[in-house]
Every structure is written in C-alpha cells, then in structure tokens.
C-alpha positions in Angstrom: 0.0 0.0 0.0 1.3 3.5 -0.9 2.1 5.3 2.3 3.4 8.7 3.3 5.9 8.8 6.2 6.4 12.2 7.8 9.3 12.6 10.2 9.6 15.8 12.2 13.0 16.2 13.7 13.2 18.6 16.8 15.7 21.4 16.3 18.0 20.3 19.1 18.1 16.7 18.0 18.6 17.7 14.4 21.5 20.0 15.3 23.3 17.3 17.3 22.7 14.8 14.4 24.2 17.2 11.9 27.2 18.0 14.1 27.8 14.3 14.7 27.3 13.3 11.0 24.3 11.2 11.9 21.5 13.0 10.1 22.8 12.2 6.6 23.4 8.5 7.7 19.8 8.1 8.9 18.3 9.8 5.9 20.5 7.7 3.4 19.5 4.6 5.3 15.8 5.5 5.1 16.1 6.2 1.4 17.7 2.8 0.9 15.1 1.0 3.0 12.0 2.8 1.8 13.0 3.1 -1.9 10.5 6.0 -2.1 8.8 7.1 -5.3 9.4 10.6 -3.9 11.1 12.2 -0.9 10.8 15.9 0.2 12.6 17.8 2.9 11.2 21.0 4.4 10.4 22.8 7.6 7.2 22.1 9.5 6.3 24.1 12.6 9.9 25.1 13.0 11.3 21.6 12.8 13.3 19.9 10.0 10.9 17.5 8.3 11.0 14.8 5.7 8.2 13.3 3.7 8.7 9.9 2.0 6.1 8.4 -0.4 6.7 4.6 -0.6 5.0 1.2 -0.9 4.7 -0.7 2.4 3.9 -4.4 1.9 3.0 -5.2 5.4 2.7 -3.6 8.9 5.6 -5.7 10.2 7.9 -3.4 8.3 7.2 -0.5 10.6 9.9 -1.2 13.2 12.6 -1.6 10.6 11.5 1.5 8.8 10.8 3.8 11.7 13.0 3.0 14.7 16.0 4.9 13.4 14.0 8.1 13.2 12.8 7.6 16.8 16.1 6.4 18.3 18.6 8.5 16.4 16.7 11.7 15.7 14.0 11.8 18.4 11.6 12.4 15.5 7.8 12.7 15.7 6.5 10.2 13.1 3.2 10.0 11.2 2.4 7.2 8.8 -0.7 7.0 6.7 -2.0 5.6 3.4 -2.2 7.9 0.4 -3.5 7.7 -3.1 -2.1 9.0 -6.4 -4.4 10.3 -9.1 -4.8 6.8 -10.7 -5.7 5.3 -7.3 -8.3 8.0 -6.8 -9.8 7.5 -10.3 -10.0 3.7 -9.7 -11.6 4.2 -6.3 -14.2 6.6 -7.6 -15.0 4.2 -10.5 -15.5 1.4 -8.0 -17.6 3.7 -5.8 -19.8 4.7 -8.7 -20.2 1.1 -10.0 -21.2 -0.1 -6.6 -18.2 -2.4 -6.2 
C-alpha cells in the first residue's frame, strides 16, 4: 500500500545529528530501506521535516523503517495511506459502479 511517512526532527536533536554526522546517515539509510517514489525535505512548525512516499507491503515493516527516526533523531512520526491520481480514479470508478 502506498504510504506517506512524515518525520519531524526537533531542532536540538537535528542540530546534534548534523554535528555528529548522523543526520545524513539516517536519511540515506531511510532512502535505501524505503525506496520511495518521492522524498521531500522542508520545515514544519519550526522543525526539520522529511516526507517519504513509498510502498509498504506489510505492517511488520514498521519497526525496521521507523525506529532509526525515533532512536537516532528523536523524531515525531506519522504514517498514513495515500493515493495518487490513478488510485483515486480507480476508487471513484469502484464507488460509482457499486463495487
């Protein structure tokens, strides 16, 4: 299922991770593990934030994919399913046809 993972990294933890060289390691590791179709980096409510759009096969992947954000960056995480345009079109077709 296509998911969006949002990781908000508190400023203090992000600063320490940058100084220690850990921020880039965690992000590169996440990119390798998630193999996202898109990844974006921005600021959200004053915190460094990353958004990864990826395919998650099963819920048991969550610890492997998320723990480094918690443990290494003290990040606040949200994870939720998302649709692209084709998914939305298909869902609406199914809705209209009564499937």
